FINU-536097 format. One record per residue: residue in one letter; x, y, z of N, C-alpha, C in turn. Coordinates in pm, whole numbers, plus 50000, padded with zeros to 5 digits. Example, Ala and Ser with C-alpha at 12.3 -4.5 7.8 and 13.67 -1.06 7.14 Angstrom:
% residues 2
code	nc1	nc2	nc3	cac1	cac2	cac3	cc1	cc2	cc3
A	51319	49431	50780	51230	49550	50780	51320	49670	50780;
S	51285	49775	50708	51367	49894	50714	51290	50003	50787;
***
This chain:
% residues 100
code	nc1	nc2	nc3	cac1	cac2	cac3	cc1	cc2	cc3
M	51932	28545	54321	51925	28548	54182	51855	28716	54175;
K	51934	28818	54110	51913	28905	54065	51814	28970	53914;
T	51726	29064	53965	51633	29092	53802	51713	29241	53781;
L	51798	29243	53674	51843	29362	53592	51757	29410	53497;
P	51651	29579	53554	51581	29558	53459	51629	29659	53331;
F	51608	29610	53184	51689	29689	53076	51686	29862	53089;
Q	51773	29932	53027	51773	30021	52994	51809	30070	52887;
Q	51711	30119	52830	51700	30087	52648	51722	30257	52610;
D	51786	30256	52483	51735	30416	52412	51617	30383	52347;
E	51560	30509	52320	51444	30525	52251	51386	30413	52069;
Q	51492	30396	52035	51460	30279	51940	51515	30135	51946;
K	51525	30096	52107	51569	29954	52125	51659	29920	52059;
Q	51792	30011	51981	51885	29928	51984	52051	29967	52071;
H	52047	29977	52146	52121	30007	52271	52008	29986	52416;
V	52073	29844	52473	52007	29751	52594	52078	29719	52679;
A	52088	29807	52820	52237	29779	52871	52101	29783	53026;
V	52195	29726	53067	52159	29642	53227	52293	29707	53328;
D	52238	29742	53480	52383	29793	53580	52419	29655	53589;
C	52546	29588	53607	52596	29482	53617	52718	29516	53750;
A	52766	29432	53829	52901	29420	53894	52984	29571	53860;
D	53025	29494	53717	53082	29593	53657	53061	29735	53583;
G	52951	29782	53641	52890	29928	53615	52783	29857	53452;
R	52706	29973	53416	52657	29943	53288	52740	29866	53172;
L	52680	29744	53165	52714	29687	53026	52591	29640	52909;
S	52655	29598	52791	52569	29653	52694	52481	29495	52744;
V	52378	29474	52721	52326	29313	52700	52340	29245	52576;
Y	52404	29322	52433	52382	29219	52361	52560	29169	52395;
R	52635	29241	52430	52779	29227	52391	52813	29140	52506;
F	52785	29201	52677	52822	29118	52766	52733	28995	52805;
C	52619	29039	52875	52499	28907	52946	52495	28781	52857;
A	52462	28841	52704	52433	28728	52638	52584	28580	52634;
F	52695	28594	52670	52780	28562	52665	52862	28526	52805;
C	52770	28556	52938	52814	28585	53066	52761	28486	53137;
V	52833	28391	53193	52814	28277	53258	52705	28299	53362;
H	52671	28447	53419	52572	28449	53555	52438	28482	53424;
C	52422	28511	53345	52292	28549	53294	52217	28392	53281;
S	52120	28378	53345	52034	28246	53367	51910	28258	53258;
G	51902	28374	53236	51734	28382	53173	51697	28573	53151;
I	51538	28525	53033	51568	28665	53007	51347	28703	53026;
R	51386	28793	53159	51206	28837	53197	51116	28863	53069;
V	51026	28809	53002	50945	28858	52911	50814	28811	52983;
R	50756	28973	53002	50639	28967	53079	50656	28876	53219;
D	50578	28778	53170	50551	28749	53315	50678	28575	53310;
R	50682	28604	53232	50776	28459	53197	50949	28461	53179;
V	50959	28358	53256	51184	28384	53216	51207	28262	53173;
I	51274	28270	53040	51297	28216	52928	51426	28181	52944;
P	51513	28064	52960	51632	28048	53012	51733	28088	52900;
S	51859	28153	52946	51932	28134	52853	51934	28070	52736;
P	51940	28106	52600	51888	28017	52485	52075	27972	52471;
Q	52196	28024	52456	52356	28005	52470	52381	27880	52584;
K	52329	27904	52700	52361	27795	52762	52312	27682	52729;
Q	52156	27690	52709	52119	27550	52690	52204	27455	52541;
A	52237	27556	52432	52308	27521	52361	52417	27470	52382;
L	52522	27538	52464	52638	27440	52483	52603	27341	52555;
D	52527	27333	52650	52494	27223	52694	52483	27149	52643;
N	52373	27113	52538	52367	27016	52419	52475	26991	52316;
I	52558	27098	52287	52689	27079	52275	52789	26981	52299;
K	52811	27012	52403	52902	26948	52519	52830	26821	52545;
T	52744	26788	52534	52640	26614	52548	52658	26527	52430;
K	52704	26660	52260	52702	26565	52196	52553	26606	52118;
A	52496	26637	52128	52321	26627	52124	52297	26721	52029;
A	52426	26814	51950	52368	26962	51865	52495	26971	51794;
S	52502	27019	51676	52595	27085	51613	52632	27178	51599;
D	52749	27268	51550	52779	27380	51629	52673	27531	51567;
D	52651	27502	51504	52523	27628	51443	52434	27631	51531;
T	52425	27534	51623	52270	27535	51718	52352	27684	51758;
L	52510	27746	51871	52482	27841	51939	52471	27999	51813;
L	52449	27982	51671	52408	28108	51612	52275	28093	51627;
N	52202	27981	51648	52108	27999	51615	51999	28022	51787;
A	52066	28013	51858	52099	28080	52006	52090	28205	52053;
A	52232	28237	51952	52255	28391	51945	52115	28440	51881;
M	52058	28372	51804	51971	28426	51743	51796	28516	51803;
M	51803	28375	51900	51705	28367	51957	51722	28446	52085;
F	51832	28420	52137	51896	28535	52259	51827	28693	52211;
N	51887	28746	52053	51815	28889	52044	51689	28901	52027;
T	51610	28823	51995	51468	28844	51993	51420	28836	52146;
L	51430	28683	52235	51420	28771	52354	51423	28859	52431;
I	51550	28980	52402	51636	29104	52494	51508	29192	52376;
R	51452	29199	52285	51353	29288	52197	51242	29288	52261;
D	51190	29161	52300	51035	29163	52368	51070	29157	52480;
G	51204	29131	52552	51153	29108	52721	51202	29248	52813;
E	51177	29235	52946	51223	29360	53012	51298	29369	53112;
A	51373	29249	53103	51522	29246	53182	51576	29136	53188;
I	51716	29100	53286	51764	28986	53266	51797	28935	53388;
E	51755	28763	53366	51791	28691	53539	51906	28688	53557;
C	51990	28737	53637	52139	28697	53679	52186	28601	53778;
D	52275	28531	53800	52227	28396	53965	52424	28485	53980;
D	52431	28642	53945	52573	28651	54013	52538	28723	54168;
D	52525	28640	54234	52477	28719	54391	52589	28748	54468;
A	52723	28696	54425	52887	28741	54464	52931	28832	54430;
N	52811	28902	54338	52886	29049	54265	53012	29040	54159;
E	53018	28905	54114	53211	28918	54038	53175	28993	53923;
G	53102	29028	53848	53033	29093	53732	53063	28970	53583;
F	53101	29089	53505	53092	28949	53409	53283	28845	53384;
V	53182	28756	53339	53220	28651	53326	53196	28547	53170;
P	53327	28546	53096	53282	28471	53002	53229	28337	52986;
L	53168	28327	52935	53051	28125	52910	53138	28082	52852;
Y	53200	28121	52732	53304	28039	52636	53408	28002	52745;
H	53478	28066	52807	53640	28049	52832	53596	27943	52996;
Q	53567	27856	52981	53534	27807	53114	53620	27655	53106;
***
């Protein structure tokens, strides 16, 4: 498990991390990557909302709009967070979460 610290601009509009694929946008890539296991917010690691929502949808325990709510929660956590917890120990880089 790797901790990838955020690299933010002054307005916190663009947040990036150094991934195996290079510097990637957290909002465009980490949010939809199979390796994103959580967001570090101060002393806590919050599990990836998208992975939890996808698991709930697969087991028919949630509706499709659960993914939209998960994406909004992810954005909120990124705003308050400091780093991404990434389980890409093999350095594969970005792997789409929704194309499995």
